[in-house]
N, C-alpha and C positions, 0 to 999 in steps of 0.2 A: 510718442509721449510716455512717461515713464508714471506707472500706477503704483500705488502703497501697497508694499507686502506687509502683512500681519504674520510675524514668526509663532507658534504655539508649542512649547516644548513640555506643558505637563501632561499627564496621562489621562489625566481626568478632563480638563479641559479640551484636549484632543477628542477623547470618545465624546465629549458634548456636541463638537462641532460636527462630529459624524455625523450624527442624529439630527441637525440642522438640517430642516430641508432648502434653507436661504442660501446653503453652500451645494454647492455643483462642480463634478469633477472639472478641471479646466483641460479645452479639446483645443487641437488646432482648429482653424477655419478648413472646412472642406468645401472647396466649390461642386459645383454640381459636374457629373459626369458629363460629357458628351452624347449625344446618340450615337449610335453606331453606324459607320457607312457602309452603305449597300456592299455583300459579298466579304466587309472585313468583320473578324470577331470583335464583339463589342467588350470582351470581359479585358482590364486594363487596372493598372493602379488605382487611378482616377476614379473609376468604376466600384471598385472594392470600396474604398474609402466612403464612397456617397451609397453604399448601401449594407454597411454594417451595423450592428446594433450601438458598437463603440462611441461611433463618431456622429448618433442621432440624439434625438430628445421627443420628449413630450410622449405622446401615444404612438407615434412612430417607433422610438425608443421601446417601449415598450410590447411591442407586437412583434419588434423582432430581438427581443431579448425572450420571448415567450421559444420562439422557435429554437435559441439553443437548448432553452430549458427541456423542450420536450426531445432534442437529441440527446442530452444527458438522462433523460430519464429511462432511455431505453437501456441503460448500462446498471449492470449490477456492481455495487463499488468494491464488494470484496472480492468478487472474481476479477476486477481490474488491477486490485490490487496485486492478487495473484500473478496473473499476466506482467507486470511490471517486475516482478524478481529476476528477470533472464536478462537485467541489464549485463552485458561483458564490460570489465574493469576498464578497457581500453577504449572503448567508446565514449564518445562525448555523449553530456545529458541531453543536449537538445534534440537531436533527431531521433534518439532512443524513447525518448516522452512521447515527440509526436507519431512515430510509428507504430508505439503501442498502444496508444489512443485511437489512430486511423482503424487499427486492427480490429480492434474493440467494436467499432461502430460500423466494422462490415465495409469501409472504404476498400476501393482495388488498388493493388500495388501500395502499401504502407511506407516501403523504402521509397518510391519516387514521391510519395506525398510527401515525406518528412523534406527530401532534398527541395522540393519547390515551395514549402512554407520556409525552409531558411532561406530562401531568396528573396519573397516575400516581404518577411520579417527584416528584412535589413533597410525598406525605404518603406514601412508602413505609416509610419507617421509624420511622413512628409519625402518629397523629392521623387524623381523621374529617372525610373530605369528602364529600359527595355527589355532586358533578362526578366525582370520581375513582373511586366505587363506578360509577357509571354508565359511566368510561371502562372500568373492567375489562370490564365487562359486552360493551359493543362490539369490546374486544379479543379477546376469547373469539371473537364473531362472525366478527371479521376474520383470526383465525389459525388457523381449522378450515377448510381447503379442503374444497368440496364433495365426500363420500363417503371423505374420509380418516379423521373422527372421528366423524360423525353417519350411520348408514347404517341399512339396514333392520332390522337386529336391535336396533337401539336404540329403535325408535317405540313411542311408549308408546299402549297399547290406550285407546278412549274410547269414548263411547255407540254410536259410526258404524264402529267396527272400527280398526284402527290409522291414527294421527295421526302426523305430522311434529314428532318432538321440540323444544321452545322450546329453542332453539340453546343460549344461555349456562345454562340449569339443567340440560341435559342434560351438559351439559360441567363444571359448576361446583356442584357440588348439593351433599347435608351432607359432609361430611369424610368419606373413609376410613377404615376402621382402620389402624392406623398413622403418623396426620396427624403435623402437624408441631407440637403443642404441645410446650414443651421440659418434660420432666420434670426433677424435683430432683437433681441430680448428672448429669443426661445431658450426654455429652461433645458439641460442638458441634465440627466442623473445616472447615477451608476449604483441607485437605492433598491430599495424593494420594488417590486413591478406595481403595476399600477392593480388595484383592487379587482378592478373588472377584466384583466387578462390573466388567464392561466396556460402554465405550462404544463402539457399532460402529454404522454405518451402517443395521442393521436393529433397532437399538435395545440394551437391555442386556440382561445375561441374569440368568435369577433364580438364587438362589444363596440358600442355608441358610435355606428359607423365606420368603424374603421376596419378595413378589408384584409385581413390577411390571406386570403383565397383568391386566386384568380383561374379563368379557363373554365370549359364547358362541365359540367360534370359527367363523368363517365357513367357507363351503364351500369358495371360492375361494381361502383365505389364513390365515395366523396371525392369530391372536388381536389386539384391537387393544391397543396401552398404554392403561393407566391414564388416562382422559381428563382428571379433575380436572388430575391432575400434569402432564402431558404440555400441556395447555394454561397452566397456571402456570410451565412452563421455559421455555416459548417468550416468555412475560412477562419473566420474570425476566431473560432474558439481553436482550431488547432495554433491559429499564430499567438495567441493568447497562451496557450499552455507551453508552447515551445519558450515564449519569453519570461513568465513568472514562474510556473513550474518548475521547467527546466534548474532555473537560476536559484531556485529553492533546494532542489538536489544538490547541484553544486556547491553553495554555501554549506551545506548541511555535510556533503562528504569532504569538505576542506579539511585536512589532518590539524587535530588541536598539536600544538607543539607542548603545552603543559595543561593539566588539568587543576583549577586551581587546588580543589578537594584533595588531591590527592599526589599530584604531581608527577602523573604519570598520564604520558599521551596514549597509552593501550585502554587506559580504565575511560577516558573519552570515547574511542571508537565502540566501548562496550555498552554502551547508556542504552537504555530501550528506545526503540525510535522514535514513539511519541513524546518521549521527552527532550529527546534530540531536535524534532523538527521544533516543539514548543519553544526551545530555547534558540534556537536557529531564527524563528519568528520574531523573537523578543530581541536579539541582540545583532543580527546580521540578515534581515531580511530583502526580499529581491527589489524591493523599491524600499528605501529609506526616507523618505519624502513626499507626502501627499498632497498633492496640489489642488487647492479648490478656490474657486470664485463664486463671491459672493453674487446671484442672481437678483437680489433686490437689499436694501439698507436691511444691516442686521447686527446684532450685538456678539461679540465673541468673546468668551474669556474675560468678561466683563469690560469690554472695548467696544467702543462704535466702529463699524465696517459698511463702509458704504457699497452701493452696488459696484461692481465692476472692480473691486479692489481684491487682491491675491490674499490667501490665507494660505500658509505653509504648516502641514502637520507633522512634527517629527515621530515616525513610526517606530524607532527604537526607544521611546519613550516606556520606561517599566511603571508598570502599576504598583501598586502597592504590596501586593502578595505575588509568589511567582505562579499563582494559580490563575491570575487575570489573565483574562484573551488578550493575545498581543495585535497592535494594532493593524498590520500589517494583513496582506493577504486576504483582502474581502472579509474584514472580520466584523461580526455585529456593529452597529445595529443594520449597517449597510453590506449583507452578506452578499459575496459573489454566488453567481447560480451555480458555479463549477468549483466551488470552494471545496466540500467532501471529494469529490473526486481527485482533485490536483492532490490534497493530501495523502490519499489512498495510491496515487502513482507514485508519488514522493517516499510514502513509506515503503512501498514495494520495491521500487528500486533501489533503496537503500539498504534493503533487508540481507542481500547476499553479502554486502560490505560489513553490516551488523553483526550477521552468524558467522565470519569467515575471519575473526582476529586472532583466535588461537589455534594452537595444532589441534587439538580435539574439534573444536566447530569446524575448522576445515573439514574435518575427517565426512562432516554429513554434506559436503559439496562434492565430491568426487564422481565421476561416471557411475560407478557401481555401489549401490548402498552398504552404510558401513555394518558390518555382521558382528555386533557384539557379544560375546560369550561372557558369560556371568559364574565369577568365581565366589567361592565360600570362606578360601584363607588364602594365605601368602603360597602355599605350594601347589594350590590349583592356578591362582592369577600368573605364576610364574612359569607353570607347564604349557599354558595358555600365549604367554607373550613367547615362549621360547617356539611353539607352533607356528609361531608367524603372523598372530593376530596384533593389530595395530593399536588396540587398544582391548580394555575389558571392565565388564561392570561387577557390580556387587549383586550377590540375589540376597533378600532382604529374610527368605524362608531357611536358605542354607547358613547365614549369620545366627540366625536365630536358633536353629534347630542342632546348630554345632554346640550353642550357648544353653542348652536344653532349655530355651524360652518358646513361647508361641509366637507366631508371625502376625503380622497386622495387629498384636494388642496395643502397641505402642509403649513398648518395655525393653528396647533392645539398643535405645541412645549410646548408651555405654560401651557396648559390644560394638556398635557401628563404626564409632568416633574410634575405638582401638585397633580395628582393623584398619581403618583407613590411615593411623598413623604408623603402621607396621608397613603397609602398602607404600606410602610416603618416602619409604627410606632405600626402596628401590627406584629405578631407572621407569618404571611401568607408567604408561598413560590410563589411567582408570577416574571413572564415573562411580556414585556412592547411590544405592537405594536407600534415602532417609524417609522410608514411606510418607506419613503424612504431617514431617517435619517433628514428630515427636511433641509437639505443643499445638494448641489453637492459638497462641499469640504469637501475630505475625514478629516480633520482635526477640523472640526466642528461639523462633524458626531461622532468622536469619543470624543469631548468634552462632547457632549451632554448624550453619553453613559456613560461616565465618571461620570458625573451627577445623571445620573439614578442609577449606580449600586451604588453610594454611598448614594441615597436615599433608597435602599434595594431591587431593581430587581436584580433576578438571570438569566436575560437574555432578552434578545431581537428581535423582528422579524423584520430583514431590506429586504426589498422588492426592486426590481429592477424597475417595474411601476412607470411612471412617471404622474406628474400632466395632461400633455396633452394627456395621452393615449398612449404614446410609450414606449420604454424599455429603459432603462438608458444603455451606452455602456457597454459592458463587462468588459473591464478593468476598468472602472471608478467603476462599482459597486465593482469590486474585491478589490479596494485599499481602498474603504470606509471600505469593512469587515477586511481587512490587519491592519488600523488604528484604528478601534477599539479594535483588538486581542492585538494589541503592547500597546495600551492606556491599556487595562483592561481585562488580560488575562485569569481573571477566570469568566469572564462574559459570558454566555451560546450565541452564535449567531447562530439563526436560518435564514440563508440566503432562501431566497424566491424568486423565479425567475414566472411571470405572462404571461409566453408565453402561457401557454395553455387557460388564458383566454381573449388571444389577438390572439390567433389562430393561433401561430406559429408553426412550423413543429418537428418531435422528436428530429433530429439533433441540432434544434437553443436551444433546452430544457437542452440536453447532454450534449452540450458544454458549457453552462452557468453554471450547476451544477458542470461540471468539475473546472471551473474554479474558483468559491465560494469556493470548497472543497480545493484546492489549496493555495488560499487568507487565510485559517487558518478556516473555518466556523466550527460551531460544528455540525449542522444540515441542511438539507435540505427541503425546503418546496415548495409544486407545487401546490397550489391550483386549484382547474379546473379537475384535473389529478382524473378521475373515471374509464377508461376501466382498467380491473384487468389484463390483459396481461402486458399492461402499464407498472401499478402500479408493479408487480412482477419483470418486468425488470430493472425497475431503481433501487427498493430496492436491486437487486441482482449483479448490477453495480456497486454502491458506497457505500464504508462502513461505511458512516455518515448516521445516522437515519434519517429515510425519514418520515416526516411529509406530512399527507394527509389532506384536509379540509372535515369533513363531511357532504354528503348531506343526507336528508330524501329518495331519490330515488336512492341513491348510494351504494355501498357494505356496508354492517354491521360492527360492531366493529370488531365481530369474524372473520369475512371473509377477511377484511383490516389485521388483525393479522395472518391468514394466507399465505396473499400475501406478509408478511415481514416488513410492516410498523410500525413504533418504536412509532410513536406519531399523535393522531388523534383531531385537533382542531375545536371547534363549533363556532368560527367567529362568526361573527355579530347574529347566529341563537337565541342565549336566549334573546339578546334585543328586536330582531324583534318581537318575543313567546311574551314576557314581555307584548311591547306594543299592538301586537294584542290581547290578552288576556284582557289589561286594557279598551280597545275599547269595546271587547266583551261583557265585565261586566257591561259598562254604558249602552249600548244597551241593556242588558237584563233588567236590572234596569228600564229603560224608557219603554220597551214594557210589563213590568207586571210580567217579567218572573224573577225565582230566577236562581241568580248567579250558576255557575258550578264549579269545579275547586277546589285544594289547596288552602289557603287561611292563611297563617300566621298571626298570633293573632298580637294585638299591642303591647303587651308583650315581643313575641317572637324577635319583631323586634327592641324594646328596646336595648334586651339582647345581639344584635348583636355586 
């Protein structure tokens, strides 16, 4: 029997429909799973569909959703994003996303989990498949850490006393009362959880007679969650990560043939990750049409919709401005509990690609950290390049001192640009220290960055330290970074925070690095950071390459590499050493001693 279908193409109408409690997600009929036969595993696709939150409704759905929320609450979103940066370019996004999430949640054998989830996802929404049934049983075993779901209180009596439970059967036996079969007229929702059910790290709260717990209370702790529903919730979480999150990664990673604004495909690749994901969700989301069914008579977009009629919402409908929230991917007002985690996984997986689109950016992704010596003129830069260094930076102290100006006073913009133009006439790969941008106006900073890029610079350093010794406001410096990336997407922006030099605490450093990462920075620079544990912690927490300023009294290059550092700058060290050697040589001659150390010949300097 055909039913009436209502198509909703306008953004405002689709948003209103998502907020309409009378419209619920369309779901397939899910028959009750048969009870497990004696001696056989009860885990199967039929059991899974009957036990997951995706195909349930009302209080049962709220209870099961809370289990998923409790799993997600165990994760640190920033660390999840960092973990996802290890994506090998040749590997399909789907198994990678699943294995990363499984590893973060502490499940056994993440790669086996990913393989089994792939098998399950083929028939998740319907159909029979013996391989998928076996995969469900295997997942139940893999997603049940020893002692967490199966313990002494669950051992089954046997002829010789208690026996170890048959893992899958114990966890996935006959459906519990209040299972997942949909009853006529039952309301299904993927919307906000019921107000009396809260997903917390220690599990959902009991409410209104709904019992999300079973089994006796253990002497040493609380009762276990319902094992049937917890195992199913974990599988559900991984399947949906595979289908939705991996699709988002694939769509965002697809190369753009032409960028409308610039006509340059490379520019599209260099967009800040958050911008890329936002645009992908607007223009090419994993699901382009959101299907809703009227649970009761209602009105949608000014028209009457009878109970049972289908409403199709265009997920690609654009809002009035680019800042409007895309409709897809569990957007408000009905937020998916894993939206933040999914976006973190996607952003992390894309980070490697986003920061490897230029030759200079790729130097930050090699096995060894990029050792970046800093030059102060053409001769020093050329000498370093001839010595085999793949790239050089400029030192603001050296540039300022050579011009007879103070460093960090914001007065060397012309000298900095002049040096960049001279270096740009050579084949050198170089990055420029532009202090704080020589302006507090983000557009003026972006304009200078555009000129530096046109001169040939591959990257810039942009610091939040100010002339008066204070720090720029976080939002102000983030705005500078965003403006530069919008103006010159291919320019590598190394966002520097001077918190350690100014004695600020750990929280202040991480807050600033997080904001600069979100603004579109390509690398993070924390001069003055020397404690190995803190270096490792920051390198682990953020997916962008971490840059450390080398100190002769600090960790060696090999030690910094082991801590996760991807770039080591020498800063003004070479310039200061050169001045020191010049003075030492003059003193030696004056005192009748022969100068020591290496000295380039006149011809060697001329050849530079």
